[in-house]
TORKOLMI-19348 format. One line per 4 residues: their letters; for each residue y, z, x of C-alpha. Coordinates in nm, 3 decimals. Last residue first. Example, Ala and Ser with C-alpha at 12.3 -4.5 7.8 and 13.67 -1.06 7.14 Angstrom:
<sites>
SA = -0.106:0.714:1.367  -0.450:0.780:1.230
</sites>
This chain:
<sites>
XXXX = 1.277:5.420:0.683  0.929:5.371:0.742  0.883:5.144:0.419  1.064:4.890:0.599
XXXX = 1.121:4.591:0.320  0.980:4.283:0.415  1.106:3.953:0.597  0.872:3.691:0.721
XXXX = 0.795:3.571:1.049  0.699:3.183:1.137  0.634:3.097:1.495  0.628:2.779:1.734
XXXX = 0.464:2.736:2.067  0.525:2.508:2.355  0.558:2.779:2.624  0.444:3.128:2.462
XXXX = 0.671:3.316:2.242  0.751:3.698:2.258  0.913:3.851:1.987  1.204:4.108:1.957
XXXX = 1.382:4.321:1.701  1.305:4.630:1.913  1.049:4.744:1.629  0.916:4.387:1.652
XXXX = 0.841:4.422:2.036  0.648:4.751:2.001  0.488:4.664:1.676  0.338:4.335:1.846
XXXX = -0.018:4.472:1.904  0.027:4.641:1.559  0.030:4.296:1.367  -0.307:4.210:1.537
XXXX = -0.479:4.555:1.412  -0.336:4.503:1.097  -0.504:4.158:1.051  -0.836:4.266:1.162
XXXX = -1.016:4.074:0.912  -0.801:3.781:0.779  -0.769:3.820:0.393  -0.389:3.840:0.377
XXXX = -0.353:3.540:0.621  -0.231:3.584:0.962  -0.202:3.243:1.087  -0.271:3.192:1.473
XXXX = -0.473:3.488:1.470  -0.771:3.280:1.352  -0.772:3.109:1.609  -0.617:3.192:1.915
XXXX = -0.252:3.272:1.949  0.030:3.034:2.075  0.075:2.883:1.722  0.220:3.195:1.596
XXXX = 0.216:3.226:1.207  0.284:3.540:0.982  0.458:3.804:1.212  0.632:4.051:0.982
XXXX = 1.022:4.114:1.054  1.138:4.445:0.903  1.383:4.535:0.634  1.623:4.848:0.580
XXXX = 1.885:4.675:0.802  1.826:4.312:0.899  1.923:4.223:1.254  1.841:3.886:1.364
XXXX = 1.581:3.853:1.597  1.591:3.844:1.989  1.342:3.595:2.171  1.121:3.664:2.440
XXXX = 1.056:3.338:2.611  0.750:3.154:2.772  0.867:2.847:3.018  0.733:2.477:2.947
XXXX = 0.981:2.433:2.685  0.941:2.329:2.338  0.991:2.667:2.195  0.999:2.628:1.799
XXXX = 1.127:2.891:1.584  1.099:2.994:1.221  1.244:3.310:1.082  1.197:3.338:0.690
XXXX = 1.373:3.542:0.443  1.294:3.684:0.102  0.945:3.546:0.065  0.991:3.445:-0.299
XXXX = 1.365:3.359:-0.340  1.376:3.192:0.019  1.643:3.242:0.260  1.617:3.066:0.563
XXXX = 1.640:3.172:0.947  1.658:2.922:1.202  1.533:2.861:1.560  1.548:2.563:1.799
XXXX = 1.460:2.598:2.162  1.431:2.285:2.395  1.802:2.304:2.527  1.880:2.065:2.827
XXXX = 2.112:1.829:2.622  2.303:2.121:2.485  2.264:2.234:2.120  2.181:2.608:2.200
XXXX = 2.191:2.819:1.874  2.362:3.170:1.914  2.349:3.336:1.562  2.075:3.571:1.681
XXXX = 1.979:3.545:2.078  1.737:3.308:2.217  1.901:3.063:1.977  1.968:3.072:1.603
XXXX = 2.084:2.853:1.320  2.152:3.011:0.980  2.034:2.851:0.643  2.107:2.990:0.295
XXXX = 2.469:3.065:0.293  2.501:2.782:0.557  2.396:2.523:0.315  2.044:2.370:0.276
XXXX = 2.017:1.996:0.165  1.950:1.952:-0.188  1.647:1.972:-0.411  1.477:2.200:-0.181
XXXX = 1.121:2.214:-0.086  1.070:2.456:0.177  1.283:2.732:0.012  1.073:2.818:-0.286
XXXX = 0.781:2.904:-0.054  0.447:2.943:-0.211  0.391:2.554:-0.216  0.474:2.568:0.195
XXXX = 0.224:2.850:0.245  -0.052:2.656:0.082  0.000:2.375:0.302  0.007:2.584:0.608
XXXX = -0.299:2.753:0.516  -0.493:2.457:0.463  -0.366:2.318:0.791  -0.471:2.655:0.992
XXXX = -0.796:2.635:0.834  -0.869:2.288:0.937  -0.722:2.367:1.299  -1.005:2.632:1.354
XXXX = -1.247:2.824:1.166  -1.341:2.501:0.968  -1.286:2.269:1.260  -1.658:2.227:1.350
XXXX = -1.764:2.207:0.977  -1.489:1.950:0.924  -1.641:1.760:1.216  -1.943:1.670:1.003
XXXX = -1.708:1.477:0.762  -1.596:1.231:0.993  -1.366:1.022:0.838  -1.441:0.655:0.957
XXXX = -1.164:0.455:1.138  -1.329:0.462:1.489  -1.680:0.517:1.327  -1.684:0.159:1.205
XXXX = -1.513:-0.134:0.989  -1.264:-0.166:1.270  -1.017:-0.457:1.265  -0.669:-0.276:1.177
XXXX = -0.721:-0.010:1.434  -0.393:-0.052:1.614  -0.310:0.291:1.811  -0.635:0.328:1.998
XXXX = -0.649:0.632:2.199  -1.008:0.706:2.133  -0.964:0.696:1.764  -0.987:1.078:1.741
XXXX = -0.981:1.274:1.425  -0.816:1.640:1.456  -0.973:1.805:1.175  -0.654:1.805:0.953
XXXX = -0.544:1.451:1.100  -0.864:1.300:0.940  -0.645:1.109:0.688  -0.266:1.109:0.770
XXXX = -0.048:1.395:0.644  0.270:1.326:0.457  0.550:1.589:0.415  0.831:1.538:0.161
XXXX = 1.186:1.642:0.254  1.274:1.953:0.426  1.092:2.052:0.707  0.855:2.356:0.716
XXXX = 0.541:2.172:0.650  0.604:1.898:0.883  0.723:2.141:1.175  0.403:2.334:1.146
XXXX = 0.167:2.039:1.156  0.349:1.940:1.476  0.319:2.291:1.626  -0.029:2.307:1.519
XXXX = -0.123:1.997:1.715  0.084:2.094:2.018  -0.105:2.425:2.037  -0.436:2.262:2.015
XXXX = -0.320:2.031:2.305  -0.215:2.331:2.523  -0.548:2.479:2.471  -0.728:2.157:2.565
XXXX = -0.500:2.151:2.872  -0.606:2.490:3.008  -0.951:2.411:2.921  -0.942:2.098:3.163
XXXX = -0.982:1.756:3.028  -1.244:1.493:2.902  -1.053:1.351:2.589  -0.835:1.141:2.769
XXXX = -0.544:1.121:2.976  -0.449:1.459:3.177  -0.142:1.682:3.161  -0.033:1.752:2.813
XXXX = -0.138:1.392:2.698  0.224:1.320:2.564  0.318:1.085:2.299  0.636:0.879:2.251
XXXX = 0.428:0.588:2.114  0.610:0.319:2.284  0.360:0.046:2.351  0.289:-0.046:1.999
XXXX = -0.022:-0.253:1.941  -0.172:-0.555:2.072  -0.199:-0.643:2.444  -0.485:-0.407:2.526
XXXX = -0.719:-0.714:2.627  -0.735:-0.835:2.278  -1.077:-0.752:2.199  -0.988:-0.460:1.947
XXXX = -1.216:-0.210:2.196  -0.956:-0.275:2.468  -0.686:-0.093:2.252  -0.647:0.228:2.481
XXXX = -0.258:0.298:2.428  -0.078:0.507:2.695  0.007:0.896:2.730  -0.306:0.993:2.553
XXXX = -0.425:1.345:2.435  -0.161:1.482:2.224  -0.081:1.173:2.038  -0.454:1.111:2.011
XXXX = -0.522:1.436:1.814  -0.243:1.353:1.569  -0.358:1.030:1.513  -0.214:0.734:1.713
XXXX = -0.015:0.428:1.567  -0.037:0.262:1.235  -0.240:0.474:0.966  0.021:0.731:0.985
XXXX = 0.131:1.010:1.222  0.443:1.250:1.238  0.536:1.182:0.889  0.818:1.281:0.670
XXXX = 0.912:1.104:0.353  1.296:1.140:0.317  1.409:1.103:-0.051  1.324:1.462:-0.123
XXXX = 1.601:1.584:0.101  1.838:1.418:-0.135  2.054:1.103:-0.178  2.425:1.040:-0.240
XXXX = 2.448:0.781:0.047  2.649:1.045:0.278  2.330:1.285:0.247  2.071:1.028:0.341
XXXX = 2.064:0.976:0.703  2.258:1.249:0.870  2.101:1.489:0.603  1.771:1.435:0.762
XXXX = 1.580:1.679:0.531  1.703:1.997:0.721  1.423:2.029:0.969  1.488:1.671:1.072
XXXX = 1.874:1.725:1.134  1.746:2.039:1.358  1.533:1.796:1.561  1.825:1.577:1.584
XXXX = 2.027:1.883:1.742  1.746:1.977:1.980  1.677:1.613:2.112  1.838:1.551:2.434
XXXX = 1.566:1.686:2.677  1.216:1.592:2.594  0.971:1.878:2.559  0.654:1.719:2.373
XXXX = 0.781:1.896:2.058  1.134:1.720:2.083  1.013:1.361:2.146  0.754:1.356:1.866
XXXX = 0.988:1.524:1.611  1.244:1.274:1.705  1.022:0.961:1.673  0.851:1.080:1.362
XXXX = 1.189:1.172:1.164  1.336:0.833:1.286  1.052:0.664:1.098  1.130:0.834:0.765
XXXX = 0.918:0.662:0.535  1.173:0.618:0.275  1.240:0.758:-0.100  1.390:0.517:-0.363
XXXX = 1.557:0.714:-0.671  1.957:0.701:-0.610  1.989:0.364:-0.675  1.831:0.291:-0.333
XXXX = 1.934:0.024:-0.150  1.765:0.114:0.195  2.029:0.250:0.444  1.870:0.587:0.574
XXXX = 1.596:0.397:0.750  1.721:0.019:0.704  1.566:-0.161:1.008  1.560:-0.553:0.991
XXXX = 1.416:-0.701:1.307  1.211:-0.958:1.157  0.877:-0.750:1.159  1.034:-0.533:0.866
XXXX = 1.199:-0.200:0.809  1.242:0.052:0.516  0.884:0.137:0.460  1.005:0.212:0.108
XXXX = 0.889:0.464:-0.127  0.905:0.454:-0.523  0.760:0.735:-0.731  0.737:0.684:-1.071
XXXX = 1.025:0.712:-1.354  1.225:0.418:-1.242  0.935:0.210:-1.302  0.914:0.209:-1.683
XXXX = 1.270:0.207:-1.796  1.329:-0.057:-1.507  1.651:0.021:-1.338  1.525:0.080:-0.990
XXXX = 1.265:-0.220:-1.024  1.532:-0.459:-1.130  1.790:-0.374:-0.854  1.509:-0.371:-0.582
XXXX = 1.419:-0.727:-0.709  1.786:-0.828:-0.741  1.883:-0.728:-0.374  2.213:-0.546:-0.405
XXXX = 2.340:-0.519:-0.056  2.165:-0.834:0.034  1.987:-0.897:0.402  1.967:-1.265:0.492
XXXX = 1.653:-1.411:0.459  1.749:-1.769:0.340  2.123:-1.814:0.392  2.437:-1.601:0.243
XXXX = 2.780:-1.777:0.302  2.965:-1.657:-0.010  3.306:-1.738:0.018  3.393:-1.724:-0.337
XXXX = 3.102:-1.615:-0.538  2.969:-1.872:-0.781  2.866:-1.793:-1.124  2.525:-1.683:-1.308
XXXX = 2.447:-1.408:-1.111  2.125:-1.492:-0.935  2.104:-1.892:-0.950  2.464:-1.895:-0.949
XXXX = 2.509:-1.705:-0.633  2.289:-1.911:-0.421  1.968:-1.858:-0.224  1.756:-2.174:-0.199
XXXX = 1.485:-1.962:-0.040  1.530:-1.605:-0.124  1.776:-1.328:0.001  1.609:-1.034:0.203
XXXX = 1.594:-0.693:0.038  1.223:-0.707:-0.037  1.169:-0.769:0.301  1.297:-0.444:0.398
XXXX = 1.001:-0.323:0.224  0.759:-0.372:0.522  0.489:-0.217:0.316  0.607:-0.072:-0.028
XXXX = 0.474:0.278:-0.116  0.403:0.281:-0.495  0.399:0.546:-0.772  0.204:0.740:-1.040
XXXX = -0.083:0.512:-1.097  -0.192:0.506:-1.464  -0.415:0.191:-1.458  -0.281:0.018:-1.774
XXXX = 0.085:0.141:-1.770  0.175:0.200:-1.409  -0.041:-0.077:-1.263  0.047:-0.328:-1.510
XXXX = 0.434:-0.212:-1.472  0.407:-0.298:-1.091  0.262:-0.642:-1.140  0.501:-0.747:-1.434
XXXX = 0.791:-0.636:-1.159  0.622:-0.834:-0.896  0.590:-1.140:-1.112  0.954:-1.125:-1.247
XXXX = 1.077:-1.109:-0.863  0.852:-1.411:-0.789  0.988:-1.620:-1.079  1.364:-1.525:-1.003
XXXX = 1.324:-1.580:-0.647  1.418:-1.245:-0.499  1.060:-1.175:-0.343  0.982:-1.512:-0.165
XXXX = 0.681:-1.357:0.006  0.701:-1.416:0.379  0.425:-1.595:0.563  0.252:-1.574:0.903
XXXX = 0.180:-1.237:0.935  0.463:-1.098:1.128  0.610:-1.013:0.798  0.947:-1.182:0.865
XXXX = 0.769:-1.497:0.918  0.972:-1.787:0.765  0.749:-2.072:0.679  0.815:-2.424:0.766
XXXX = 0.890:-2.682:0.499  1.174:-2.870:0.658  1.457:-2.686:0.500  1.311:-2.325:0.576
XXXX = 1.051:-2.170:0.344  1.060:-1.824:0.185  0.752:-1.828:-0.009  0.641:-1.825:-0.398
XXXX = 0.868:-2.095:-0.518  0.802:-2.357:-0.250  0.431:-2.299:-0.261  0.400:-2.342:-0.629
XXXX = 0.047:-2.315:-0.759  -0.150:-2.413:-0.451  0.034:-2.176:-0.203  0.031:-1.896:-0.455
XXXX = -0.352:-1.921:-0.512  -0.599:-1.977:-0.274  -0.493:-2.253:-0.015  -0.604:-2.151:0.323
XXXX = -0.393:-2.100:0.623  -0.288:-2.337:0.888  0.068:-2.384:0.727  0.117:-1.997:0.758
XXXX = -0.095:-1.734:0.620  -0.251:-1.743:0.272  -0.334:-1.384:0.285  0.004:-1.273:0.115
XXXX = 0.321:-1.145:0.241  0.596:-0.887:0.178  0.453:-0.784:-0.145  0.200:-0.544:0.029
XXXX = 0.162:-0.235:-0.208  0.030:0.104:-0.093  -0.078:0.284:-0.424  0.033:0.631:-0.511
XXXX = -0.225:0.842:-0.678  -0.122:1.218:-0.826  -0.354:1.501:-0.776  -0.358:1.793:-1.015
XXXX = -0.745:1.822:-1.021  -0.753:1.624:-1.354  -0.516:1.369:-1.233  -0.744:1.282:-0.947
XXXX = -1.025:1.225:-1.222  -0.837:1.009:-1.397  -0.725:0.822:-1.126  -1.068:0.763:-0.960
XXXX = -1.192:0.657:-1.289  -0.930:0.395:-1.316  -1.018:0.253:-0.994  -1.402:0.294:-1.102
XXXX = -1.307:0.084:-1.453  -1.114:-0.204:-1.253  -1.398:-0.236:-1.017  -1.655:-0.252:-1.301
XXXX = -1.457:-0.530:-1.451  -1.523:-0.763:-1.188  -1.729:-0.995:-1.406  -1.950:-0.685:-1.526
XXXX = -2.066:-0.616:-1.166  -1.835:-0.772:-0.896  -1.914:-0.474:-0.667  -2.031:-0.215:-0.890
XXXX = -2.023:0.057:-0.627  -1.635:-0.043:-0.619  -1.449:-0.076:-0.305  -1.598:-0.413:-0.270
XXXX = -1.404:-0.532:-0.593  -1.019:-0.448:-0.448  -0.852:-0.386:-0.763  -0.683:-0.696:-0.926
XXXX = -0.334:-0.736:-1.009  -0.174:-0.831:-0.674  -0.417:-1.096:-0.577  -0.520:-1.224:-0.231
XXXX = -0.350:-0.942:-0.055  -0.325:-0.923:0.345  -0.278:-0.553:0.446  -0.623:-0.467:0.380
XXXX = -0.674:-0.202:0.680  -1.018:-0.296:0.763  -0.945:-0.686:0.791  -1.294:-0.712:0.998
XXXX = -1.409:-0.765:1.361  -1.791:-0.787:1.412  -2.004:-0.564:1.620  -2.110:-0.557:1.994
XXXX = -1.809:-0.313:2.071  -1.666:-0.533:2.319  -1.812:-0.840:2.232  -1.638:-0.840:1.928
XXXX = -1.779:-1.125:1.705  -1.539:-1.283:1.452  -1.437:-1.225:1.097  -1.062:-1.170:1.078
XXXX = -1.032:-1.278:0.701  -1.376:-1.107:0.629  -1.209:-0.802:0.473  -1.074:-1.049:0.194
XXXX = -0.816:-0.879:-0.010  -0.796:-0.764:-0.386  -0.551:-0.482:-0.422  -0.635:-0.148:-0.270
XXXX = -0.409:-0.135:0.014  -0.391:0.208:0.170  -0.413:0.482:-0.101  -0.141:0.737:-0.095
XXXX = -0.294:1.082:-0.211  -0.093:1.321:-0.403  -0.105:1.685:-0.452  -0.243:1.793:-0.120
XXXX = -0.353:2.150:-0.065  -0.641:2.087:0.159  -0.872:2.269:-0.091  -0.747:2.036:-0.329
XXXX = -0.842:1.751:-0.095  -1.190:1.900:-0.070  -1.204:1.912:-0.449  -1.142:1.524:-0.464
XXXX = -1.425:1.449:-0.243  -1.676:1.297:-0.489  -1.390:1.108:-0.648  -1.343:0.941:-0.315
XXXX = -1.669:0.816:-0.322  -1.636:0.685:-0.668  -1.362:0.469:-0.542  -1.621:0.335:-0.266
XXXX = -1.696:0.376:0.097  -2.021:0.560:0.029  -2.131:0.588:-0.343  -2.385:0.869:-0.323
XXXX = -2.191:1.046:-0.081  -2.339:1.251:0.212  -2.011:1.245:0.420  -2.205:1.270:0.741
XXXX = -2.314:0.915:0.693  -1.946:0.778:0.751  -1.836:0.556:0.474  -1.664:0.840:0.289
XXXX = -1.281:0.811:0.356  -1.294:0.489:0.547  -1.364:0.292:0.247  -1.058:0.435:0.043
XXXX = -0.812:0.462:0.323  -0.600:0.765:0.316  -0.225:0.875:0.323  -0.238:1.236:0.210
XXXX = 0.120:1.341:0.025  0.241:1.693:-0.020  0.476:1.685:-0.321  0.711:1.936:-0.449
XXXX = 1.038:1.752:-0.358  0.893:1.447:-0.553  0.902:1.657:-0.875  0.546:1.631:-1.033
XXXX = 0.528:1.366:-1.297  0.149:1.448:-1.368  0.108:1.130:-1.568  -0.128:1.162:-1.883
XXXX = -0.495:1.135:-1.913  -0.607:1.188:-2.288  -0.986:1.104:-2.210  -0.883:0.798:-2.039
XXXX = -1.185:0.622:-2.207  -1.193:0.255:-2.057  -1.276:-0.055:-2.256  -1.310:-0.421:-2.190
XXXX = -1.546:-0.471:-2.503  -1.267:-0.709:-2.641  -1.298:-0.929:-2.364  -1.078:-1.064:-2.069
XXXX = -1.190:-1.352:-1.858  -1.230:-1.217:-1.500  -1.103:-1.460:-1.222  -1.255:-1.707:-0.959
XXXX = -1.315:-1.698:-0.591  -1.500:-1.961:-0.367  -1.620:-1.841:-0.074  -1.413:-1.779:0.227
XXXX = -1.601:-1.602:0.509  -1.879:-1.836:0.437  -2.247:-1.800:0.592  -2.359:-2.058:0.375
XXXX = -2.313:-1.872:0.064  -2.080:-1.568:0.120  -2.105:-1.327:0.423  -2.147:-0.965:0.381
XXXX = -1.862:-0.722:0.489  -1.858:-0.546:0.157  -2.067:-0.665:-0.093  -2.009:-0.853:-0.434
XXXX = -1.861:-1.150:-0.293  -1.643:-1.356:-0.526  -1.503:-1.225:-0.856  -1.123:-1.137:-0.901
XXXX = -1.000:-0.898:-1.144  -0.682:-0.867:-1.360  -0.585:-1.205:-1.298  -0.193:-1.284:-1.305
XXXX = -0.171:-1.467:-0.998  -0.452:-1.706:-1.141  -0.679:-1.782:-0.851  -0.705:-2.154:-0.747
XXXX = -0.965:-2.402:-0.741  -0.884:-2.669:-0.474  -0.986:-3.036:-0.496  -0.661:-3.080:-0.693
XXXX = -0.454:-3.046:-0.383  -0.088:-2.938:-0.428  0.090:-2.809:-0.100  0.461:-2.882:-0.145
XXXX = 0.726:-2.720:0.102  0.916:-3.065:0.124  0.765:-3.100:0.498  0.432:-2.963:0.352
XXXX = 0.403:-3.297:0.127  0.110:-3.274:-0.099  0.264:-3.379:-0.415  0.117:-3.301:-0.748
XXXX = -0.216:-3.162:-0.891  -0.321:-2.820:-0.998  -0.647:-2.697:-1.074  -0.706:-2.371:-1.205
XXXX = -0.948:-2.082:-1.216  -1.187:-1.896:-1.465  -1.481:-1.658:-1.490  -1.766:-1.735:-1.760
XXXX = -2.095:-1.547:-1.812  -1.989:-1.475:-2.199  -1.678:-1.647:-2.278  -1.814:-1.769:-2.609
XXXX = -1.565:-1.954:-2.806  -1.178:-1.967:-2.887  -0.941:-2.116:-2.656  -0.559:-2.105:-2.614
XXXX = -0.389:-2.327:-2.347  -0.079:-2.280:-2.132  0.129:-2.449:-1.868  0.461:-2.265:-1.816
XXXX = 0.745:-2.491:-1.637  0.932:-2.550:-1.944  0.670:-2.513:-2.219  0.342:-2.709:-2.133
XXXX = 0.021:-2.753:-2.329  0.119:-2.970:-2.592  0.313:-3.253:-2.403  0.187:-3.162:-2.052
XXXX = -0.160:-3.200:-2.183  -0.399:-2.961:-1.988  -0.721:-3.069:-1.874  -0.999:-2.840:-1.958
XXXX = -1.281:-2.796:-1.733  -1.638:-2.678:-1.799  -1.907:-2.545:-1.575  -1.706:-2.605:-1.232
XXXX = -1.949:-2.618:-0.958  -1.917:-2.463:-0.630  -2.292:-2.351:-0.588  -2.182:-2.001:-0.570
XXXX = -1.983:-2.010:-0.890  -2.246:-2.202:-1.082  -2.447:-1.904:-1.176  -2.137:-1.681:-1.248
XXXX = -2.009:-1.960:-1.499  -1.717:-2.140:-1.424  -1.426:-2.230:-1.636  -1.193:-2.479:-1.474
XXXX = -0.818:-2.475:-1.669  -0.667:-2.791:-1.526  -0.299:-2.859:-1.469  -0.094:-3.185:-1.400
XXXX = 0.225:-3.308:-1.218  0.282:-2.961:-1.047  0.633:-2.873:-0.955  0.740:-2.590:-1.203
XXXX = 0.410:-2.402:-1.210  0.368:-2.090:-1.415  0.069:-1.985:-1.581  -0.079:-1.910:-1.933
XXXX = -0.410:-1.886:-2.091  -0.478:-1.761:-2.418  -0.807:-1.618:-2.498  -0.977:-1.602:-2.846
XXXX = -1.017:-1.405:-3.178  -0.610:-1.396:-3.240  -0.518:-1.249:-2.896  -0.690:-1.171:-2.572
XXXX = -0.471:-1.260:-2.284  -0.554:-1.450:-1.956  -0.254:-1.453:-1.742  0.142:-1.481:-1.833
XXXX = 0.226:-1.349:-2.168  0.363:-1.570:-2.285  0.360:-1.967:-2.297  0.134:-1.989:-2.598
XXXX = -0.182:-2.197:-2.658  -0.231:-2.579:-2.748  -0.543:-2.513:-2.900  -0.907:-2.556:-2.771
XXXX = -1.228:-2.473:-2.967  -1.470:-2.387:-2.699  -1.839:-2.431:-2.610  -1.866:-2.821:-2.701
XXXX = -2.189:-2.980:-2.822  -2.319:-3.233:-2.556  -2.215:-3.579:-2.678  -2.247:-3.762:-2.965
XXXX = -2.281:-4.148:-2.953  -1.946:-4.324:-2.916  -1.771:-4.557:-3.159  -1.425:-4.674:-3.031
XXXX = -1.055:-4.627:-3.147  -0.805:-4.770:-2.925  -0.499:-4.599:-2.804  -0.246:-4.770:-2.563
XXXX = -0.049:-4.569:-2.294  0.318:-4.639:-2.266  0.457:-4.751:-1.937  0.772:-4.545:-1.825
XXXX = 0.729:-4.586:-1.482  0.615:-4.212:-1.436  0.343:-4.306:-1.674  0.364:-4.212:-2.038
XXXX = 0.125:-3.915:-2.139  -0.157:-3.912:-2.372  -0.415:-3.799:-2.077  -0.350:-3.658:-1.763
XXXX = -0.489:-3.801:-1.462  -0.642:-3.571:-1.230  -0.560:-3.669:-0.867  -0.827:-3.797:-0.629
XXXX = -1.003:-3.531:-0.454  -0.840:-3.387:-0.136  -1.130:-3.371:0.157  -1.338:-3.071:0.158
XXXX = -1.244:-2.696:0.225  -1.188:-2.555:-0.139  -1.496:-2.749:-0.275  -1.553:-2.872:-0.616
XXXX = -1.832:-3.005:-0.829  -1.769:-3.137:-1.188  -1.880:-3.096:-1.527  -1.631:-3.257:-1.770
XXXX = -1.554:-3.118:-2.112  -1.381:-3.358:-2.366  -1.082:-3.181:-2.521  -1.044:-3.111:-2.897
XXXX = -0.709:-3.081:-3.010  -0.512:-2.825:-3.241  -0.147:-2.816:-3.280  -0.132:-3.148:-3.426
XXXX = -0.370:-3.079:-3.688  -0.550:-3.324:-3.911  -0.603:-3.608:-3.652  -0.828:-3.365:-3.455
XXXX = -0.854:-3.518:-3.097  -1.078:-3.623:-2.871  -1.055:-3.675:-2.497  -1.197:-3.889:-2.227
XXXX = -1.117:-3.846:-1.848  -0.955:-4.151:-1.714  -1.026:-4.262:-1.340  -1.298:-4.551:-1.469
XXXX = -0.977:-4.684:-1.641  -0.808:-4.810:-1.314  -0.443:-4.711:-1.282  -0.176:-5.002:-1.274
XXXX = -0.321:-5.160:-1.583  -0.183:-4.889:-1.808  -0.428:-4.623:-1.935  -0.687:-4.671:-2.192
XXXX = -0.716:-4.347:-2.420  -1.028:-4.309:-2.604  -0.993:-4.174:-2.941  -1.338:-4.091:-3.063
X = -1.525:-4.154:-3.398
</sites>
């Protein structure tokens, strides 16, 4: 016997799915399973009709008992389910599915076998009943049965009205925002079936066999002032053939090179986006290089809970769980070597783009909730990528909080760098005080996108008992002109990418007038930016170069960007780089120019290591990686972005050695990672003569002494002039100044390490200067001297 529902005459019966109910239990019902084909690119399908529900006009359904022959045995027992937690969750011998959509009129859970996925077929679909499968705005269902070889997605139906911000389309199979892995293409850069860039994606169904042995892993919890961060790209790090990696371009490839990172002296890696994204998003032929453009950087997220599957050697193996476990393995092995892992997260926009973009997940679930929309449905574009995530909407901010917690508790990451974080401070669509604070605020005139003094999302993250204990780093600007370096809402725990440090240091070291005072502020941890707000030097993440812009080698080789390889007629990328080619443009230059460039690279790196705050090194800068003057390499999956392991050998006795020794020196000095800004009792400024600093506009010389409990005292000086100088050193009775670092000397005498052959001879060469408390400095050079007892007295 089957209970067949016959809808009111206003809807034809052939549209109705058939359902079977168990009369004995209201909380348990059996749903007819319907096989169906689907396409995310075809014409919109007819809306699915939800059974056992009165129509919008109030017409009642009529139930008629009809004898029917037995159908194909059902694979699952279906129950009403629970509204929490969101996502697919193991419980009570089955799997609970729960997803939020406040504006949908119907929802269908689609179960798809791996063999059906490339063919765009739904293996089994379960239409959710809004009476029994919906609580508030949460659609939910609980299934018992065998999920072997199964992945899942959702169909949602409702109004397709872009002018009202609604994009419901039941022909689309949507990714669950809370999915823990996404299954689609398995191999990086390879097109899907029928040469598709966007083949159908689906979600991992959890299993009781999904286990990982953490081997007792615990967070390292380094004080942030002790960090040396290395910004890196998972694929680019080992993809080049010179890496000799067993698993090039993967999480496992990074694990193979962790010992190298230890040698370099970094204790934290900042991974460029590892959330699931589509590297084929920009796929097009690039006639300049004769290859295809890729979304190499990955700043275009599809799913925030899922690690990028094609960064794993397993690809989509084990339904995507292989990628999850390989990411966990990377974190575990990094922790074993004393290296923390920070993720670069992109909560400012998604891969769905503007109104012309694909419907993948958020747009088809609840577009007007997840994105900032103008009154007529247009997308605000503070991200510069077509849409802006509606971060301070109650649903969205809870989603972001849940996601961050997941990566900390389940994936063991140590913190996050938030891309274009100023968007996190903008008011949401339909912003109003009642929505956020529960009561109106007199005189409030905030509109969508207005910066908030106490943004709810940042407030929630900052005061969350789990997240407030991890590293939180803001890129404190966005593409809408909001620049908050030194002003990002911080609750005392947020750090910032200090873009002003980058700009000032570049200007001073290349010899631009008027920056000596600002350069001194940078050396002290930028108290002009952070001290008044109650923050510390470690709230400044200092960097000279990052993924976006010139590499360190290109910074001293090119005056102008050279982005022709991007196929955009050199119109893309930043025009203001504050770079200097040292006299000749490009890599082919005279010997004297090349020597000056090597000095300048050492000057920049030395500055980074002796500045208060947290230094960040960009991948490859330690050996002088060049991108040929391209400052916007987002689209290149090739040699431009690949780390060149063969170049390490060439640099082993040169710049790489210098970098390793400088990071080691920083760790050994108590005074180079202070918890507070240096005061006069510890730090003294000098000029060409002791105690006489020159802060005039024409000054290109900055020197200081720093009391250090380990090294006694340090003398550090920068001569950014084109003229060599002889500086007078401060008198220290009973002690002598020992030379340690001089970027004006040829390698290996640029750093006089204890194990350096000929070290004593090199020191004696300067003895006559030092005995007179003098030291000669070349143009564009920097030095470090340390204080020692004078045994000759």
